[in-house]
N, C-alpha and C positions, 0 to 999 in steps of 0.2 A: 310550753303548754301552760301555761297561769289560762289562758283563755280558753283554754278547752273548759278547763276547771269552771269558765262564767257560764259559758253558754249551759243550757238545756239540754238533756240523755239526748232527746230526740236530735235535737239539731247538731248536736257532736256526730253524729251518725249517719248523717248525710253530705257531713264531712267526705264519707269513704265510698258513696254512692256515684255512682253515673247518673247526670237530671234528667227528665222523662225523654224533653224535645230532639235532646242531641242522641239519646238514644233509638227513637223513633223514626229520626234520616238514618244513621247509621241501618239499624233493620231495612229499612224500607228502601233504601241505595243497594246493600245485601239483595234483597230479594227479586229489588227491580233487572242487576245486572246479571247477575248470575241462575238464574229461576227462569221460568217460564209461566208469571201467574195475571190472572188477567182479571181486574173486578171491575165491575160494570152495577151502578145506580149510586156512586154516596150523595150526589142530588140525596136522596131521601132521605139521609141523616139528618137534624133538623140542626140548624149550627147552635141551637141551643134551650135549654129548657132539657129537664127528662124526659127517657129516654128507654125505653128496653129493644136492645137487639134478640131476637133470638135465631136460631141456624140447627142443621143439622153439622155431627160431632162423628167426625173422620180420620181425623190424625193431628198428630200432637201440634201439625203446624197454622191449625187453623187458629189458634188464638194469635200466634207472634205474624198472619196476617192482617188478621181485625187490625188489629193494635197500632200494627205499621201504617196501614192503611186510610186510616178514618181522618176526613178533617179534623174532630176533637178527642178528644182525652177518653178511654175506654175503660170502666171499674170493672173487671172480672173477679168470679168469685170460685178460688181454685182451692184445691185442698192442703188440708190444713197443712199434709206430712209436708210441703212443697218449701211454707214457711218455715221449716223445724230441721231445716237439713241435719244438722250434728246431731239428733235424739240417736236415731240408729248407730253412728258412730259413735255416739257416746255409751250406749250401752252397748256398743264391741268390747270396745277399749278396757271398758268399767267393766266388766262381767266377773264375780265371786275369782274365778282359773284366770284374768289374767294377772301377769308378773307386777302391773302394776298398783297392786295391792300389799305388795312385800313391804314393810318398816321404810327399809331405805334410799325407796322408789318414792315415799310420799310425794317432795314436793314437785316431779316429773309429774306425778297424775293431777294433782293441783294445778300445776300449770297447761295442764293437756283440757283440763274442763272446765280453762278457765279462755281457753283459745278457741275451742270446739264453740263455747256458748256465745262468745264474740262473734268471730264467723257466721251463729246461724240468726244471731242480731242482725247483722249488714246485711244478710240474704231476706231478712225479712225486711226490714225496712229499704232495699233496694226491692221488691218486690211489692208493697207498698207505695212505692214516688211510682212505678212504672204502674201505677191501678189496680192490683192485687190488694185483692180480702177473704182470708182463710175462711172456707167454710169446712167442719165435721161429717162427711161424708158418711151416712149407716149408723148415724148415732145414737147407742143405745141409752149408755148412764145407767145409773143401775136399773131400771122399769122403765115402763111403758111411757108414764108420763112423764118421767126426764125429759124420755124420747119427745115427745110431743110442745113440751116448754121449748125445750131447747129451739124446734123447728117454728113452731106459732115468733119465738123471739128473732127467731135469722131474717121468718119475712116479714117483722115488724121491720127491724131496721133497716131489708133491704131498700121497703116503701119509702119509707121515712126519707132515704138516700135522694131517692127517684121524688119524691117532692123538693127535693133539696136541689134538684137540677142536674142533676147523674145520667151523665148514658151509662149504663148497666147490659154487659155480658150475657145470654145463660143461655148455656144450652138443652134445652126443654125434656131430650132424650135422658140426661143424668149423667151418660157416663159415652166415651164414643166405640160404636162399634167395630163389632171382631168379626163379622160379616162380608163391611160391605153394602147393607140393604139394611133403611131408614129404621130404627125405631118407634117406638108408641109415643107420642110427650105426652111430659107430665103439665097439671095443668096448673100447680106453682106459680109460672112465668105468669101467663091466665090472667092470674087470679091476683099478681102486686098489679098486675098495668089498672086494672078494675077498682084496684083500692087507691091506687097513687094518682089515678085519672091519667096519665101519660102514654104517648102514643107505643105502640108494639110495630116495632121494623124484622120481618121477616126478612130473611137471607138463604141461600145456599150454595153451598160447599161442592163445587160435580170436579172428580178426574185428580181428589185429593187419597182417596183413602189406601192407605198405607206406604205413603207417602216419604216417609221418611224410617223409613223399617229400614233392617240392615241389610238385609239384600239393595232394596234399590240404594243407599249409600253406598257400599261396597265397590255394588256396578259399575256405577252415575247415573246409571235411569233417573235416578233424581233431577239430573241439568238437562232431559229429552223432554219429561212429562209434562203437562199441560194443566193448569190451574185456573180451575175458573169461580172464583166470590163473585155472587152475584144477590144483590138489595134490592128486594123490594118493596115497593109503593107503602106507605107505612095507613096500620088501622089503626086509627085515630079514636078516640073518644065517646066521642059522638057514634060512631059507627058496634061500638058494643053490642052486644046481647043486651039486655035489658031484664030486669028480677034480681030471682034468688040471684048470691054469689057465689054457691057453688054449683049451681042448674047457666049461668051466663059464664063461668069460666069452661066449663063445660063444654059449651059451645062454644066462645074462641077458640081453645086451645085446636077443635078440629079444625075449624077453617085456616089457624096457619098451621098446623101442620099440614091440611094440603097444599099450602100456600109452596111454604118452605121444600116437599116434593118440589113442587115445578121448578120454584126457581133454583135446586140442585141439578136439574135437568136440559132448561132449559131457559137460558140471558133473558129473552123475550116477553119472560111472561115476569118481569120486574116491572115492569109499570102499570098493569093492572090486576085482582086478587079475585077469587073467589067471589061469587056469595052468599053462599050455604057447602056446606062440607060436603065430600063426596068419595065413596068408599075407594080406595084405589087401588 
């Protein structure tokens, strides 16, 4: 085990993870083999350079489809809880009423904590290896200023990642739809694309609402349902609205939202987008 002690902690942890490319190829093969997944417009994803991929968020299947079929690695912004899977288990096992607080069980409690912490580190490292990036949703901190500071720092960080050439996926609705109807888009994605001066790529999921619901899985409906993922022509920085950042981001968001909505209905819309926003 001497070679493990000589390694950086992050390097040692990666020995317990599955590398991105084999995992991507495996997931892609499984999706293509057992499910009816059709992906259109992959040619619109730039082969290199920063870009923002936006889509409607319909189901848990959205992220695997994007990550598995994209010709390049995608960075996803995921809720922080996914990167700390052991936290709720730890809180449950180590609550004051737990028998593990009995003095003679102290060694067992310490062992449980170490195992849970190690598992959480492995999952966090694995998700990061596959392109995951943790964010805290609905962050409030100790007050409004803390929340504003956090989201500004998050925006600045993502802008830097885009400038460094990463392809980042964002669902501008902010959460999965609960009704099957696409929600209104927040302007953060457009703001970051404008600030980083990178293309923003609209895309839309069709037929995937509640795809991985318990009912669909238990009845086998997942194997009969057809899902389309349509990727449209990017909006390039030279096509972005001009002027004040807030106003330009609002206008760009409206344009992208209309195009994502169209792509969630019609694959043929992928080669052209609206020149102006239009009420749905």
